[in-house]
C-alpha positions, -999 to 999 in steps of 0.1 A, spaced: -306 12 -796 -307 45 -814 -274 37 -832 -289 4 -843 -321 21 -855 -300 45 -876 -276 18 -887 -247 38 -873 -216 22 -858 -196 36 -829 -166 38 -854 -186 64 -874 -181 88 -844 -216 104 -847 -226 119 -813 -256 104 -796 -272 138 -793 -271 142 -831 -287 108 -836 -316 116 -812 -323 149 -830 -328 132 -863 -364 138 -873 -371 104 -889 -368 87 -855 -394 109 -838 -377 106 -804 -386 129 -775 -360 143 -752 -355 122 -721 -362 153 -699 -396 158 -716 -405 121 -712 -397 122 -675 -417 154 -670 -447 139 -688 -445 108 -668 -442 127 -635 -472 149 -644 -493 119 -654 -487 106 -619 -493 140 -603 -527 142 -620 -535 108 -605 -526 122 -570 -545 154 -575 -577 135 -582 -575 114 -551 -592 122 -518 -572 138 -490 -573 107 -468 -561 84 -495 -528 66 -490 -515 80 -523 -519 116 -512 -502 108 -479 -473 90 -496 -467 118 -521 -466 145 -494 -432 132 -483 -402 152 -497 -385 133 -524 -365 141 -555 -394 135 -578 -421 146 -554 -447 172 -551 -424 202 -552 -410 193 -586 -444 185 -600 -458 218 -588 -428 235 -604 -435 218 -637 -472 226 -635 -464 262 -629 -441 263 -658 -467 248 -681 -495 269 -666 -515 238 -654 -539 240 -625 -560 216 -604 -591 221 -627 -571 210 -657 -563 177 -639 -599 168 -637 -602 165 -675 -579 136 -687 -578 144 -724 -570 181 -720 -544 174 -693 -526 150 -716 -528 174 -745 -514 203 -724 -486 181 -711 -476 169 -746 -477 204 -760 -458 220 -732 -430 195 -727 
């Protein structure tokens, strides 16, 4: 899709990384997109009550589970109080990732 947007053919031998970095496309790095998505979900979980099924489900160890969310929150200096304010949480995530 990125090649199509840039009107670049595979024959032109331009690396995908170089295409993604072009400013006119305004594409975010896939790692940043995944972190933002994960942290949006984690905010949802933090705001739930302790007996809610979402909290129970998220306490299971998984690859994209609570441990990695806590690690991302620590790296971005986010805390539980930040999660209560939706607009500031989104801004902090967007600026940090």
